[in-house]
C-alpha positions in Angstrom: 171.0 28.6 -87.4 167.4 30.3 -86.1 164.9 28.1 -84.9 162.2 29.1 -87.9 164.9 28.0 -89.8 165.7 24.7 -88.5 161.9 24.2 -88.6 161.6 24.9 -92.1 164.6 22.5 -92.5 163.3 19.6 -91.0 159.5 20.1 -92.5 161.0 19.8 -95.8 163.8 16.9 -95.1 161.2 15.2 -93.4 158.6 16.3 -96.6 161.2 14.7 -99.3 161.6 11.3 -97.5 157.9 11.5 -97.7 156.8 12.4 -101.0 160.3 9.7 -102.5 159.3 7.0 -100.3 155.4 7.2 -101.9 156.0 7.7 -105.2 158.3 5.2 -105.3 156.3 2.5 -103.9 153.6 4.0 -106.5 155.2 4.0 -109.5 156.6 0.3 -108.3 153.1 -0.5 -107.7 151.4 0.6 -111.2 154.7 -0.7 -112.8 153.9 -4.6 -110.8 150.2 -4.6 -111.5 151.4 -3.9 -115.7 153.2 -6.4 -115.8 151.1 -9.0 -114.2 149.0 -8.1 -116.6 151.3 -8.6 -119.8 152.5 -11.5 -118.0 149.2 -13.1 -117.5 148.9 -12.7 -121.5 151.6 -13.8 -123.0 151.2 -16.6 -120.9 147.4 -16.8 -122.4 148.8 -15.9 -126.0 151.2 -18.9 -125.7 148.6 -21.8 -124.6 146.3 -20.3 -128.2 149.5 -20.8 -129.9 150.0 -24.1 -128.6 147.0 -25.5 -129.1 146.7 -24.0 -132.6 149.6 -25.9 -132.6 148.2 -29.2 -132.2 145.5 -27.9 -134.1 147.6 -27.9 -137.3 149.6 -31.0 -136.4 146.4 -33.0 -136.0 145.4 -31.8 -139.7 148.8 -33.3 -141.3 147.6 -35.8 -144.3 147.8 -39.5 -142.3 150.9 -40.8 -144.4 152.9 -38.7 -142.4 153.0 -40.9 -138.7 155.7 -38.8 -137.4 155.5 -35.1 -137.7 158.3 -33.9 -139.7 160.9 -30.8 -139.1 159.9 -28.7 -142.8 155.8 -29.4 -141.5 157.5 -28.3 -138.3 158.8 -25.1 -139.5 155.8 -24.4 -141.9 153.4 -24.5 -138.8 155.8 -22.1 -137.2 155.6 -19.5 -140.6 151.8 -19.8 -140.7 151.8 -19.1 -136.6 153.9 -16.6 -136.2 152.2 -14.8 -139.4 148.7 -16.1 -138.2 148.4 -13.4 -135.1 147.0 -10.4 -137.4 148.9 -6.8 -136.3 150.7 -8.8 -133.9 154.7 -8.5 -133.5 155.0 -11.9 -132.5 157.5 -14.4 -132.4 158.4 -17.3 -131.2 160.7 -20.6 -131.9 160.2 -24.1 -132.0 163.0 -26.8 -131.0 162.8 -30.2 -131.2 163.1 -32.8 -128.7 167.3 -32.5 -128.3 166.3 -29.0 -127.8 167.4 -28.1 -131.4 166.0 -24.8 -133.1 163.8 -25.8 -136.2 161.8 -22.6 -136.7 162.8 -19.5 -134.5 161.9 -15.7 -135.8 163.3 -12.7 -137.0 165.0 -11.1 -133.9 164.4 -13.6 -131.7 166.6 -13.4 -128.9 169.5 -16.8 -128.4 168.8 -18.1 -125.1 169.8 -22.0 -124.8 169.5 -21.7 -120.8 166.3 -21.2 -120.5 165.6 -23.5 -123.6 167.0 -26.3 -121.3 164.6 -24.8 -118.2 161.8 -26.1 -119.9 160.0 -29.2 -118.7 157.3 -31.7 -119.4 154.0 -30.6 -119.1 155.4 -27.1 -117.5 154.6 -23.5 -118.5 157.5 -21.3 -117.7 158.5 -17.8 -118.6 160.9 -14.5 -118.1 161.6 -11.1 -118.4 164.6 -10.1 -120.9 166.1 -7.7 -122.0 167.3 -7.1 -125.5 168.7 -3.0 -126.4 166.6 -1.4 -125.5 163.6 -3.2 -125.6 162.0 -5.7 -122.7 160.3 -8.5 -123.6 158.7 -11.1 -121.6 160.0 -14.7 -122.7 157.6 -17.9 -122.1 158.3 -21.8 -122.9 155.8 -24.7 -123.2 156.1 -28.3 -124.3 154.2 -29.8 -126.4 152.8 -33.2 -127.5 152.2 -33.9 -131.4 152.2 -37.4 -133.4 155.3 -38.7 -131.2 157.2 -35.5 -131.6 158.0 -33.1 -128.4 158.5 -29.7 -129.4 159.5 -27.5 -127.5 157.6 -23.8 -127.5 159.0 -20.5 -127.3 157.0 -17.0 -127.2 158.5 -12.9 -126.2 155.6 -10.5 -126.0 157.8 -6.8 -126.4 156.2 -5.0 -122.9 159.2 -2.4 -123.3 156.3 0.1 -123.2 156.1 -0.9 -119.7 159.0 -0.2 -118.5 159.0 3.7 -120.3 156.0 4.6 -118.7 157.9 3.4 -115.2 160.1 5.4 -116.1 157.9 8.1 -117.8 155.9 7.7 -113.7 159.3 8.2 -111.6 159.9 11.2 -114.3 156.3 13.1 -113.8 156.5 11.8 -109.3 159.3 13.6 -109.5 158.5 17.0 -111.0 155.9 17.4 -108.8 157.6 16.2 -105.8 159.7 19.1 -106.7 157.0 21.8 -107.4 155.2 20.2 -104.1 158.0 20.6 -102.2 159.1 24.4 -103.7 154.8 25.5 -102.8 155.5 23.7 -99.4 158.7 25.4 -98.4 156.7 28.9 -98.8 153.7 27.7 -96.6 156.1 26.1 -94.2 158.3 29.1 -93.5 155.3 31.4 -92.9 154.3 29.2 -90.4 157.5 28.7 -88.8 157.6 32.8 -88.5 154.2 32.3 -86.9 155.1 29.7 -85.0 157.9 31.6 -83.4 156.7 34.7 -82.8 156.4 34.4 -79.5 159.7 33.0 -79.0 161.3 36.6 -81.0 158.6 38.6 -78.6 160.8 36.6 -75.5 163.9 37.4 -76.6 163.6 41.2 -77.2 161.9 41.6 -74.1 165.0 39.5 -72.3 167.0 42.0 -74.3 165.3 45.0 -73.4 165.8 43.8 -69.7 169.5 43.1 -70.0 169.5 47.0 -71.0 168.2 48.4 -68.5 164.2 48.2 -68.6 163.2 45.8 -66.2 159.6 47.0 -66.9 159.2 45.8 -70.1 156.8 42.6 -70.4 156.3 39.9 -73.6 153.7 40.2 -75.8 151.0 37.5 -74.5 149.4 36.3 -78.2 148.5 32.9 -77.7 146.9 30.6 -75.3 148.9 27.4 -76.0 152.6 26.4 -74.4 154.5 29.4 -75.9 151.8 31.5 -74.7 151.5 29.6 -70.5 155.9 30.2 -71.6 154.7 33.6 -72.2 152.9 34.2 -69.0 155.4 32.4 -66.9 158.2 34.9 -68.2 156.4 38.2 -67.7 155.4 36.1 -63.7 159.7 35.9 -63.6 160.2 39.5 -64.8 157.4 41.3 -62.2 159.3 39.1 -59.1 162.9 39.5 -61.2 161.7 43.9 -61.2 160.6 43.6 -57.6 163.7 42.1 -55.9 165.4 44.7 -57.9 163.8 47.2 -56.5 163.8 45.9 -53.2 167.5 45.4 -53.6 168.1 49.0 -54.6 165.6 50.3 -51.8 168.1 48.1 -49.8 171.0 50.4 -51.0 169.6 53.4 -50.7 168.8 52.2 -47.4 172.1 50.8 -46.7 173.6 54.4 -47.4 171.3 56.4 -45.1 172.1 54.3 -43.0 176.0 55.2 -43.1 175.6 58.5 -43.7 173.1 59.4 -40.6 176.0 57.2 -38.7 178.1 59.3 -39.5 176.7 62.1 -38.9 175.2 61.3 -35.9 179.5 59.7 -34.8 180.8 63.0 -36.1 178.4 66.2 -34.2 179.6 64.2 -30.3 183.2 63.5 -31.5 182.9 67.2 -32.5 182.0 68.0 -29.0 184.1 66.2 -26.8 186.9 66.7 -29.0 186.9 70.2 -28.7 185.9 70.4 -25.2 188.5 68.1 -24.1 191.2 70.4 -26.5 189.5 72.6 -24.2 190.6 71.3 -20.6 194.1 70.1 -22.5 195.3 73.6 -23.6 194.0 75.8 -20.4 193.4 76.5 -17.9 189.6 77.0 -16.7 187.9 77.5 -13.1 185.5 75.5 -11.7 182.7 75.9 -13.3 183.7 76.1 -16.8 185.5 73.2 -16.7 182.6 71.4 -14.7 180.2 72.5 -18.0 183.2 71.3 -20.1 183.7 67.8 -18.3 179.5 67.3 -18.1 179.7 68.3 -22.0 182.2 65.6 -22.6 180.2 63.2 -20.5 176.7 63.9 -21.5 177.7 62.8 -25.5 179.4 60.2 -24.4 176.5 58.8 -22.9 174.9 59.4 -26.4 176.7 58.2 -28.3 177.3 54.6 -26.0 173.4 54.3 -26.3 174.0 54.5 -29.8 176.4 52.1 -29.9 174.5 49.3 -27.8 170.8 50.7 -29.4 172.9 49.6 -33.1 174.5 46.5 -31.3 171.3 45.2 -30.3 169.6 45.9 -33.9 172.4 44.1 -36.0 172.5 40.8 -33.8 168.4 41.1 -33.9 168.3 41.0 -37.6 170.8 38.1 -37.9 168.8 36.2 -34.5 166.5 33.9 -34.1 164.4 33.9 -31.4 162.9 31.3 -28.3 158.7 31.8 -27.6 158.0 31.0 -24.5 154.9 31.4 -22.5 155.0 35.0 -20.4 152.4 36.9 -17.9 151.3 39.9 -19.0 151.0 41.3 -15.5 155.4 40.2 -14.3 155.5 42.3 -17.6 154.0 45.4 -16.3 155.4 45.2 -12.5 158.6 45.6 -14.1 157.7 48.7 -15.8 156.2 49.8 -12.9 158.8 49.2 -11.2 161.1 51.0 -13.5 158.8 53.6 -13.9 157.1 54.6 -10.7 157.0 56.9 -8.5 160.3 56.5 -7.8 161.3 57.4 -11.7 163.5 60.8 -12.0 161.6 61.3 -15.6 159.5 63.2 -14.4 156.9 62.2 -16.1 153.2 61.4 -15.1 152.6 57.3 -15.7 149.3 55.4 -16.0 149.4 51.6 -15.9 145.7 50.1 -17.3 146.2 46.2 -18.4 144.4 42.6 -18.9 145.5 40.0 -17.0 146.0 37.5 -19.3 149.3 35.3 -21.1 151.3 36.4 -24.3 153.9 34.0 -26.4 157.0 35.9 -26.6 160.6 36.4 -25.6 161.1 38.3 -22.9 163.9 40.1 -22.3 163.2 41.9 -26.1 159.0 42.6 -25.7 161.2 44.6 -22.4 163.3 46.2 -24.6 160.7 47.4 -27.1 158.2 48.5 -24.5 161.2 50.5 -22.3 162.3 52.3 -26.0 158.5 53.1 -26.9 158.4 54.9 -23.3 161.3 56.7 -23.4 160.5 58.4 -27.2 157.3 59.0 -25.1 158.9 60.6 -22.4 161.3 62.4 -25.0 158.7 63.8 -27.1 156.9 65.4 -23.9 157.3 67.9 -21.9 158.1 67.5 -18.2 155.1 66.6 -15.9 153.3 65.3 -18.9 151.0 61.8 -19.1 151.9 58.5 -20.6 149.6 55.9 -21.0 150.9 52.7 -20.3 148.0 49.8 -21.5 147.9 46.5 -22.7 143.6 45.2 -24.1 143.1 41.5 -24.3 141.3 40.7 -28.4 140.4 38.7 -30.7 144.0 36.6 -31.6 146.0 38.6 -29.8 147.5 40.8 -26.9 148.0 44.9 -27.4 149.8 47.1 -25.8 149.6 50.2 -26.7 152.4 53.8 -24.9 150.0 57.5 -25.5 151.5 60.3 -24.6 150.5 64.3 -24.9 153.8 65.2 -26.6 154.1 67.7 -29.6 153.3 64.6 -32.0 153.8 63.5 -35.4 152.9 65.1 -39.4 151.8 62.3 -41.2 154.2 62.3 -43.8 157.1 61.2 -41.1 155.4 58.5 -39.2 156.1 55.7 -42.3 159.9 56.7 -41.5 160.6 57.0 -37.6 161.2 53.1 -37.5 164.4 53.4 -40.1 168.2 53.5 -38.3 168.5 57.5 -37.4 166.0 58.8 -38.7 164.6 61.4 -36.6 161.7 64.2 -36.5 162.8 66.2 -34.2 166.7 65.4 -34.0 167.8 68.9 -31.7 165.3 67.9 -29.4 166.4 63.9 -29.3 169.9 64.7 -29.4 169.4 67.0 -25.7 168.1 63.8 -24.4 170.2 61.6 -25.7 168.6 60.4 -28.8 170.1 58.6 -31.8 167.5 57.9 -34.3 168.0 53.5 -33.4 165.1 53.0 -30.5 162.0 52.2 -33.1 164.1 51.0 -35.7 165.2 48.0 -32.9 161.3 47.9 -31.9 160.3 46.7 -35.8 162.6 44.7 -36.2 161.8 42.5 -32.9 157.8 42.7 -33.3 159.1 41.1 -36.7 161.1 37.9 -35.4 157.2 38.1 -33.7 155.1 38.1 -36.2 154.1 41.4 -35.2 154.3 45.7 -36.5 154.0 48.6 -35.1 151.3 50.6 -35.5 151.1 54.6 -35.0 148.5 56.7 -34.1 149.8 60.1 -34.0 148.5 63.8 -34.3 150.4 66.8 -34.6 150.6 68.5 -31.8 148.7 66.0 -29.8 150.9 63.9 -28.8 150.7 60.0 -30.6 149.7 56.4 -29.8 152.3 53.2 -30.5 151.1 50.0 -30.2 151.4 46.8 -31.6 149.6 42.9 -31.5 151.2 39.7 -30.5 149.2 37.4 -31.5 148.2 34.2 -29.7 148.8 31.0 -32.8 150.3 32.8 -35.2 153.9 30.8 -35.6 157.0 33.0 -35.1 160.2 31.3 -35.9 162.2 34.5 -36.9 164.6 35.1 -38.7 166.9 32.8 -40.7 170.4 33.4 -40.5 171.8 34.5 -43.9 
């Protein structure tokens, strides 16, 4: 059952119960009030008849010392006919509770007569056929005689009014319930509209439309639910895009990795087969072996850097205080006067300390310097600088080589991506260096900053923060 129908059903049930209980108590209250009035009138009439009987008894001639039965009967006839326009019914009984006079149609009820005591006035409501009566009883003491007076007052109209009241109230209740049903149907439809919009949004998203959002039509709790749902949808869409991007990156990674393996392996297999199947002179044999060695070294470099990249992505780092001078001394020894790169290296740095994992930062700097060398012609200048700034220490490696096109700058940190593939392969490049640097710097709370002009050179650097807490990636 739909939620709107449940609201409608329970509203009608509650209203029907409320109308029924209210109507029952209201009609019964009116009935009780009317019955109290009728009982009061019956008791007053009984008192009047008692007084009239006593008055009539006093007017009996004095020759009668005791009130005679026939006199009592005659008084009863006079009392019954004395009420003009009234349907008065009465009964008079002697000391032994033997009826002396009774009106036609008076209900025979000896039990009630037996309950009448001296100086008491009682009543009861009885039903005779389709009629209802208020029966009263009292004791009259006149001329040394005890007479029991009973009266009947017809109250059928009060009971008929109650029955009619219930019938009218049922009709009114049914009309009100029908009207309320129509009104509540539209109210329930309006109240549940946000739910229908949310349901539609979930169906659209299930069918692949992750950009669909539920319409916001209120500012109450349902409106807040709609806003929360849309925020959840935004986060879900963002995560889906990230997953799609990650899948795309993995596919490109696998394709690039396969391609990078295929090229050197083809050369290695080809030259190895040439050495195996032909007898070559010394120069050709050396050239073939040199090709095998060069491509093998490139495969080795690619394997080591790929392993470092995988380990770095899964690992955590232990930060330590490092003297910048020690790091630059290491670089100067590696790329100093005795370096066989054929480049001119210039070092310029501010003394100080950094918070980092020394070996990983060394890996970053070596990769940046190697990339600068690969992008430059022999004899070019490569500048390696370190500068103390507010909030951290900045490292930068600058070259005056071929430069990087503007649309390529954001891609060079992707694994196996190379701006000039032929130039990189000729120098044993695999396109993993900057990807590894980006991963290491992410563990340190930093990013690569790339500035490059095509044909003029590049400057790649990063800022290591001083106080930022860096915990590395959690294993997943």
